[in-house]
C-alpha positions in Angstrom: 154.7 207.9 38.9 155.0 209.8 42.2 157.5 212.1 40.6 154.5 213.7 38.8 153.3 214.9 42.2 156.3 215.1 44.4 159.6 216.9 43.6 162.9 217.6 45.3 162.7 220.6 47.6 159.0 220.1 48.4 158.2 220.8 52.1 157.3 217.8 54.2 155.5 217.3 57.6 156.1 213.9 59.2 153.8 212.8 62.0 154.8 209.8 64.1 152.2 207.0 64.1 153.0 205.9 67.6 153.6 207.9 70.8 157.2 208.9 71.5 158.9 210.6 74.4 158.5 214.4 74.1 161.2 216.9 75.2 159.3 217.5 78.5 159.5 213.8 79.3 155.9 213.0 78.6 154.6 210.8 75.8 152.8 212.1 72.7 152.8 212.5 68.9 155.7 214.2 67.3 155.6 216.4 64.2 158.8 216.9 62.1 159.2 219.5 59.4 161.7 218.9 56.6 161.9 218.6 52.8 162.2 216.1 49.9 165.8 215.5 48.9 165.1 213.3 45.8 162.6 210.9 44.3 164.2 207.6 43.3 163.4 205.6 40.2 161.9 202.7 42.3 159.4 205.1 43.9 161.2 205.4 47.2 161.8 208.9 48.6 165.0 210.5 50.0 164.0 213.0 52.7 166.3 215.4 54.5 166.9 214.3 58.1 164.8 216.7 60.2 166.5 219.0 62.8 165.4 220.4 66.1 167.3 223.1 67.9 170.1 222.8 65.3 170.5 219.1 66.0 169.7 216.2 63.7 166.8 214.0 64.7 167.9 210.4 63.9 164.6 208.9 63.0 164.8 205.1 63.4 164.9 202.6 60.5 161.6 200.8 60.5 159.7 203.8 61.9 156.4 204.6 60.3 155.1 208.1 59.7 152.0 209.9 58.4 153.5 212.3 55.9 152.0 215.4 54.2 153.8 216.8 51.1 153.4 220.4 50.1 154.0 220.3 46.3 153.4 222.6 43.3 150.2 220.6 42.7 148.8 221.0 46.2 149.0 218.9 49.3 149.4 215.1 49.2 149.4 212.6 52.0 150.7 209.0 52.5 152.0 206.7 55.1 155.7 205.9 54.8 158.2 203.5 56.4 161.9 204.4 56.9 164.1 201.8 55.3 167.6 203.4 55.4 169.6 206.3 56.6 172.4 207.8 54.5 174.7 210.7 53.9 174.6 212.1 50.4 176.9 214.9 49.3 177.2 216.0 52.9 173.4 215.9 53.6 172.0 213.4 56.0 168.9 211.8 54.6 166.4 209.1 55.3 165.2 206.7 52.6 161.4 206.0 52.9 159.0 203.8 51.0 155.3 204.4 50.9 153.0 201.9 52.6 149.8 203.5 51.3 148.9 205.2 48.0 149.5 208.9 47.6 146.3 210.9 47.8 145.3 214.6 47.5 144.8 216.1 50.9 142.6 219.1 51.8 143.7 220.4 55.2 141.1 221.8 57.5 141.8 223.5 60.8 140.9 220.1 62.4 140.5 216.8 60.7 137.0 215.4 60.9 136.8 211.7 61.8 133.7 209.8 60.8 132.4 207.7 63.7 129.3 206.4 65.6 129.5 207.4 69.2 126.6 207.7 71.7 126.3 211.1 73.4 123.8 213.4 75.2 123.1 217.1 75.0 121.0 219.9 76.4 120.8 223.7 76.2 122.9 225.7 78.6 121.7 228.5 80.8 123.6 231.9 80.6 124.8 231.2 84.2 126.4 227.9 83.0 128.0 229.5 80.0 129.6 232.1 82.3 130.7 229.3 84.6 132.4 227.5 81.8 134.1 230.7 80.7 135.7 230.9 84.2 136.3 227.1 84.5 133.9 227.0 87.5 132.3 223.7 86.6 130.8 223.1 90.0 128.0 225.6 88.9 126.8 223.2 86.2 123.4 221.8 87.0 122.4 218.1 86.7 119.5 218.4 84.3 118.0 215.8 81.9 119.7 215.5 78.5 118.6 214.3 75.1 120.4 211.3 73.6 122.1 211.5 70.2 124.7 210.0 68.1 128.0 211.6 67.0 128.7 211.0 63.3 131.9 212.9 63.0 134.3 214.5 65.5 137.3 216.8 65.4 139.5 218.8 67.7 137.3 221.8 67.0 133.8 220.4 67.2 131.5 217.6 66.1 128.3 216.7 64.2 125.6 214.7 65.7 122.1 213.4 65.1 119.3 213.8 67.7 115.6 214.0 68.1 115.9 217.6 69.4 116.5 220.7 67.3 118.7 223.4 68.8 118.8 227.1 68.2 121.6 228.3 66.0 124.3 230.3 67.9 123.0 229.0 71.2 125.2 227.2 73.7 124.6 223.5 74.6 126.2 221.0 76.9 127.6 217.8 75.5 128.7 214.6 77.1 130.3 211.5 75.5 132.9 208.9 76.3 136.0 208.2 74.2 138.9 205.7 74.7 142.0 207.8 75.2 145.0 205.6 75.4 144.4 202.8 77.9 141.4 204.4 79.6 137.9 205.5 78.7 137.2 209.2 79.5 133.9 210.9 79.8 133.9 214.5 78.4 131.5 217.2 79.5 131.9 220.1 77.0 130.3 223.4 76.2 129.6 224.0 72.5 128.1 226.7 70.2 125.4 225.5 67.7 126.5 226.2 64.1 123.4 224.8 62.6 120.5 222.4 63.5 118.3 221.3 60.7 115.8 218.5 59.9 117.1 215.4 58.2 115.3 214.8 54.9 113.0 211.7 54.9 113.6 211.1 58.6 110.8 212.0 61.0 111.7 214.2 63.9 115.5 213.7 63.5 117.9 216.6 63.2 121.5 217.1 62.1 123.5 219.3 64.4 126.9 220.9 63.9 128.6 222.4 66.9 131.9 224.1 67.8 133.5 223.6 71.2 133.7 226.8 73.4 135.9 227.3 76.4 137.7 224.0 75.8 141.1 223.5 77.5 144.2 222.6 75.4 144.7 219.3 77.3 141.1 218.3 76.6 141.3 219.2 72.9 144.6 217.2 72.7 142.8 214.1 74.2 140.1 214.3 71.5 142.8 214.7 68.8 144.7 211.7 70.3 141.5 209.6 70.1 141.1 210.5 66.4 144.7 209.9 65.6 144.7 206.4 67.3 141.5 205.4 65.5 142.8 206.6 62.2 146.0 204.5 62.7 143.9 201.4 63.5 141.9 201.9 60.4 145.0 202.3 58.2 146.5 199.1 59.6 143.2 197.2 59.1 143.0 198.5 55.5 146.6 197.3 54.9 145.7 193.9 56.3 142.8 193.6 53.9 145.0 194.6 50.9 147.5 191.9 51.9 144.8 189.2 51.9 143.5 190.1 48.4 
């Protein structure tokens, strides 16, 4: 059935589902770009072995990857497991089987992860906004903050519910804690309010969408890592439930 959606030559992005050693010696998530070599009758895929700096990347048998396929019908996504490595007509390939169903994927700049996370926020002063723009965080005042709950988060911003309404296009200060790897990290971020509106049938509660401003690349990557780790846990849990049915 998958041959209706995936064809030889389709571009592929493979994202490792566990941390690996990066070229700079640190650990992180790797993204490999390659293409579909063939779709087998049993539903398995032959994928061209990816290359980096003109060298083959020998992805290990048993390795699991989050894969995005760029086909004529759009973008599709599935988890796969490598079951073999071969050389076919002079081309090095990996043979992969899907461990989740193929589904249509609409890519955003940053993936939004649904969650329930306690947080706090308050409006920022112009002086504090200027301090954040210069990474002079010692100028941030310790002022009372209003509690809220994050309901989705991404590498670009978040959505939260609170009992305070904020002014659109204004800057607010956010703080929340996420498990990043083996530690829990507290974030203190500046953000721009995209919208803040009352929630229907809920008294004095507001839905707020914000976009991070003046966020550093390492901080953004930590948030993305949290999202990736939680998504991986959810996929494993879903597979466990399917196996028990």
